[in-house]
C-alpha positions as CSV (number, residue, x, y, z in Angstrom):
1,M,102.5,-184.0,-121.7
2,T,102.6,-180.2,-122.2
3,F,101.0,-178.0,-119.5
4,H,100.0,-174.6,-120.7
5,A,100.0,-171.2,-119.1
6,I,96.8,-169.2,-118.9
7,C,97.9,-165.6,-119.2
8,R,96.3,-163.3,-121.7
9,F,96.8,-159.7,-122.5
10,R,93.9,-157.5,-121.4
11,P,93.0,-154.2,-123.0
12,V,94.1,-151.0,-121.3
13,V,91.7,-150.1,-118.5
14,F,92.0,-146.5,-117.2
15,T,90.9,-146.2,-113.5
16,P,89.0,-143.2,-112.2
17,A,92.3,-141.7,-111.0
18,V,93.7,-141.7,-114.6
19,F,90.5,-140.3,-116.0
20,A,90.8,-137.5,-113.4
21,I,94.2,-136.7,-114.7
22,L,92.9,-136.4,-118.2
23,S,90.0,-134.2,-117.0
24,L,92.2,-131.9,-115.0
25,T,94.5,-131.6,-118.0
26,L,91.7,-130.4,-120.2
27,A,90.5,-128.0,-117.5
28,A,93.9,-126.2,-117.0
29,P,94.3,-123.8,-119.9
30,A,97.1,-121.9,-118.1
31,A,99.2,-124.9,-117.3
32,A,103.0,-124.2,-117.3
33,Q,103.4,-127.0,-119.9
34,D,100.8,-127.3,-122.6
35,A,99.2,-130.8,-122.1
36,R,97.2,-130.8,-125.3
37,P,99.9,-132.5,-127.5
38,W,100.2,-135.2,-124.8
39,M,96.5,-135.6,-124.7
40,S,96.2,-135.8,-128.4
41,H,98.8,-138.6,-128.6
42,M,97.1,-140.5,-125.8
43,V,93.8,-140.4,-127.5
44,E,95.4,-141.5,-130.8
45,A,97.1,-144.4,-129.0
46,M,93.9,-145.6,-127.3
47,K,92.1,-145.6,-130.7
48,D,95.0,-147.7,-132.2
49,L,94.9,-150.0,-129.2
50,G,91.1,-150.4,-129.6
51,A,91.8,-151.5,-133.2
52,K,94.6,-153.8,-132.1
53,N,97.0,-151.9,-134.2
54,Y,99.8,-152.3,-131.6
55,A,102.6,-151.0,-133.7
56,A,100.8,-147.7,-134.2
57,A,99.7,-147.6,-130.6
58,E,103.3,-148.0,-129.5
59,Q,104.5,-145.1,-131.6
60,A,101.7,-142.9,-130.3
61,Y,102.5,-143.7,-126.7
62,L,106.2,-143.0,-127.3
63,R,105.2,-139.6,-128.7
64,A,103.0,-139.0,-125.6
65,L,105.9,-140.0,-123.4
66,R,108.1,-137.5,-125.0
67,E,105.5,-134.8,-124.2
68,A,105.0,-136.2,-120.7
69,E,108.8,-135.9,-120.0
70,A,108.4,-132.2,-120.0
71,F,106.1,-132.4,-117.0
72,A,107.3,-132.7,-113.4
73,P,109.3,-135.8,-112.7
74,N,106.6,-137.4,-110.6
75,D,103.6,-136.1,-112.6
76,A,101.1,-139.0,-112.8
77,R,100.7,-138.4,-116.5
78,R,104.2,-139.8,-116.9
79,G,103.3,-142.9,-114.9
80,S,100.1,-143.5,-116.8
81,T,101.8,-143.1,-120.2
82,L,104.6,-145.5,-119.2
83,N,102.1,-148.1,-117.9
84,S,100.1,-147.9,-121.1
85,L,103.3,-148.3,-123.1
86,G,104.1,-151.3,-121.1
87,L,100.8,-152.9,-121.9
88,V,101.4,-152.4,-125.6
89,Y,104.9,-153.8,-125.4
90,R,103.5,-156.9,-123.7
91,A,100.9,-157.3,-126.4
92,E,103.7,-157.2,-128.9
93,K,105.7,-159.8,-126.8
94,K,108.4,-157.2,-126.2
95,Y,108.7,-158.4,-122.6
96,S,112.0,-156.7,-121.6
97,E,110.7,-153.3,-122.9
98,S,107.4,-153.9,-121.2
99,E,109.0,-154.7,-117.8
100,A,111.2,-151.6,-118.1
101,A,108.2,-149.3,-118.8
102,Y,106.2,-150.7,-115.9
103,R,109.2,-150.4,-113.5
104,R,109.6,-146.7,-114.5
105,A,105.9,-146.2,-114.0
106,L,105.7,-147.7,-110.5
107,P,107.5,-145.1,-108.4
108,I,105.8,-142.3,-110.2
109,M,102.4,-143.8,-109.5
110,Q,103.3,-144.6,-105.9
111,T,104.3,-140.9,-105.3
112,A,101.2,-139.7,-107.1
113,F,98.6,-142.0,-105.5
114,G,100.1,-143.9,-102.6
115,D,98.6,-147.3,-101.8
116,S,95.9,-147.3,-104.5
117,I,94.3,-149.3,-107.2
118,D,96.5,-147.6,-109.8
119,V,99.6,-148.7,-108.0
120,A,98.2,-152.2,-107.6
121,N,97.5,-152.3,-111.3
122,V,101.1,-151.6,-112.1
123,N,102.4,-154.2,-109.7
124,F,100.0,-156.7,-111.3
125,N,101.3,-155.7,-114.7
126,I,104.9,-156.2,-113.7
127,A,104.0,-159.6,-112.3
128,G,102.2,-160.6,-115.5
129,V,105.1,-159.8,-117.8
130,L,107.6,-161.6,-115.4
131,F,105.3,-164.6,-115.7
132,D,105.3,-164.3,-119.5
133,E,109.1,-164.2,-119.4
134,G,109.1,-167.6,-117.5
135,R,110.0,-166.0,-114.2
136,P,107.1,-167.1,-111.9
137,A,109.1,-166.8,-108.7
138,D,110.1,-163.2,-109.5
139,A,106.4,-162.4,-110.2
140,M,105.3,-163.3,-106.6
141,P,106.2,-160.1,-104.8
142,G,104.2,-158.0,-107.2
143,L,101.3,-160.3,-107.0
144,E,101.3,-160.2,-103.2
145,A,101.4,-156.4,-103.2
146,A,98.6,-156.1,-105.8
147,R,96.4,-158.7,-104.0
148,A,96.8,-157.0,-100.6
149,T,95.6,-153.7,-102.1
150,Y,92.8,-155.2,-104.1
151,E,91.5,-157.1,-101.1
152,R,91.7,-154.1,-98.9
153,L,90.1,-151.6,-101.3
154,L,87.8,-153.8,-103.4
155,G,87.2,-156.8,-101.2
156,P,88.3,-160.5,-101.3
157,G,85.5,-161.3,-103.8
158,S,86.4,-158.7,-106.4
159,L,87.3,-159.6,-110.0
160,K,90.6,-157.9,-109.7
161,T,91.4,-160.1,-106.6
162,A,90.4,-163.1,-108.7
163,G,92.8,-162.1,-111.5
164,V,95.7,-162.0,-109.0
165,L,94.6,-165.4,-107.5
166,C,94.5,-167.0,-110.9
167,L,98.0,-165.7,-111.8
168,Q,99.3,-166.7,-108.4
169,G,97.9,-170.2,-109.1
170,D,99.5,-170.4,-112.5
171,A,102.8,-169.2,-111.1
172,N,102.7,-171.9,-108.4
173,R,101.7,-174.5,-111.0
174,A,104.7,-173.4,-113.1
175,M,106.9,-173.9,-110.0
176,K,105.3,-177.3,-109.3
177,H,103.7,-176.1,-106.1
178,Y,100.5,-178.0,-106.9
179,P,98.6,-177.9,-103.6
180,E,99.1,-174.1,-103.4
181,A,98.1,-173.7,-107.0
182,E,94.9,-175.8,-106.4
183,A,93.8,-173.6,-103.5
184,L,94.4,-170.3,-105.4
185,L,92.8,-171.5,-108.6
186,R,89.7,-172.7,-106.7
187,R,89.3,-169.3,-105.1
188,C,89.7,-167.5,-108.4
189,S,87.2,-169.9,-110.0
190,D,84.6,-169.4,-107.2
191,I,84.8,-165.6,-107.5
192,R,84.4,-165.7,-111.3
193,E,81.5,-168.1,-111.1
194,A,79.7,-166.0,-108.5
195,D,80.2,-162.9,-110.6
196,S,79.3,-164.3,-114.1
197,G,77.8,-167.7,-113.8
198,L,78.9,-170.7,-115.8
199,N,79.2,-169.0,-119.2
200,S,82.3,-166.9,-118.6
201,N,85.5,-167.2,-120.6
202,D,87.3,-166.0,-117.4
203,L,85.8,-168.9,-115.5
204,A,86.8,-171.3,-118.3
205,D,90.4,-170.0,-118.0
206,A,90.4,-170.6,-114.2
207,Q,88.9,-174.1,-114.5
208,Y,91.3,-175.0,-117.3
209,S,94.3,-173.9,-115.1
210,L,92.9,-175.9,-112.2
211,A,92.5,-179.0,-114.5
212,L,96.1,-178.6,-115.6
213,A,97.2,-178.6,-112.0
214,F,95.3,-181.8,-111.3
215,M,96.8,-183.4,-114.5
216,A,100.3,-182.5,-113.3
217,E,99.5,-184.3,-110.0
218,G,98.0,-187.3,-111.8
219,K,94.5,-186.5,-110.4
220,Y,92.8,-187.3,-113.7
221,S,89.4,-188.0,-112.2
222,A,89.4,-184.5,-110.7
223,A,90.6,-182.9,-114.0
224,E,88.1,-184.6,-116.3
225,P,84.8,-182.8,-115.2
226,R,86.6,-179.5,-115.3
227,L,87.9,-180.0,-118.8
228,Q,84.4,-181.0,-119.8
229,L,83.0,-177.8,-118.4
230,V,85.7,-175.7,-120.1
231,E,84.8,-177.4,-123.4
232,K,81.1,-176.4,-123.0
233,I,81.9,-172.8,-122.1
234,R,84.4,-172.4,-124.9
235,E,82.2,-174.0,-127.5
236,K,79.4,-171.7,-126.6
237,T,81.3,-168.5,-126.2
238,L,84.2,-168.9,-128.8
239,G,82.6,-171.3,-131.3
240,I,83.3,-174.8,-132.5
241,T,86.3,-173.6,-134.6
242,S,88.2,-172.0,-131.7
243,P,91.8,-173.1,-131.3
244,L,91.3,-172.8,-127.5
245,L,88.5,-175.4,-127.7
246,A,90.8,-177.7,-129.7
247,Q,93.5,-177.4,-127.1
248,T,91.0,-178.2,-124.4
249,M,89.8,-181.3,-126.3
250,E,93.3,-182.5,-126.7
251,D,94.0,-182.2,-123.0
252,H,90.7,-183.8,-122.2
253,A,91.6,-186.7,-124.5
254,L,94.9,-187.2,-122.6
255,V,92.9,-187.4,-119.4
256,L,90.4,-189.8,-120.8
257,K,93.2,-192.1,-122.0
258,Q,94.6,-192.1,-118.5
259,L,91.1,-193.1,-117.2
260,G,90.9,-196.0,-119.7
261,R,88.2,-194.3,-121.8
262,E,89.9,-194.8,-125.1
263,H,86.8,-194.5,-127.3
264,E,85.8,-191.1,-125.9
265,A,89.4,-189.9,-126.2
266,A,89.6,-190.9,-129.8
267,K,86.4,-189.0,-130.6
268,L,87.7,-185.8,-129.0
269,T,91.1,-186.2,-130.7
270,T,89.3,-186.4,-134.1
271,I,87.2,-183.3,-133.5
272,A,90.3,-181.4,-132.3
273,A,92.2,-182.4,-135.4
274,A,89.4,-181.2,-137.6
275,I,89.4,-177.8,-135.8
276,R,93.2,-177.5,-136.2
277,H,92.8,-178.4,-139.9
278,S,90.2,-175.8,-140.4
279,Q,92.6,-173.1,-139.2
280,K,95.2,-173.8,-141.8
């Protein structure tokens, strides 16, 4: 039985502090270093990123970084550029390059902003790429640091807190710490349900991870209703031809077989196979 990780790349989100950097750049015509080329490359990169043209975005961010290196060593524009470059590298599955960019960004952002959301975002990004690299234990310190800041500044029920809880849950599941994974994934799921109701893809991701934890423990009766909910959400939000829906059905079929519900399992397996075939 294969247990899957739920960790997806999210688009670049610039926090108010970074927008402030951009605004101040535009408002400073007499700056010692002309920031206009840097700004131009950043805007170009964000447009490429919005179009999911990651190769072009990478090159634009590298050009922006070359401009940013002319600024002061701890200028926050350096840090924001490196963090954005790390996000693109991660989308391209260039995990070593992504980690290196994030780690260069972290001390710059710490100097610029202290214990802030921006710093927590970089810690979370480092943890995410370490998880992608198959290093869940190494991801934990960054997750703990990010979570502490999000809970303090945004509250324990914030969506950013939920994101950390889910990744902590997935990391514990990868390390076979199933009771810890269950508790974290339940909290993540509760926050996402309270925020968006029962039709959220993020809720589906949390419920799916929780179901996988139950499956790993042999708790098939607990996993089954969660997989059923995930199927409903993904069919409604992603469509009947979604590969994620097919994967959910395949896992649900495995659970149904373990529960002795062979007829239902066979039906789901057939539907999932049809979805997979339609993608060829």
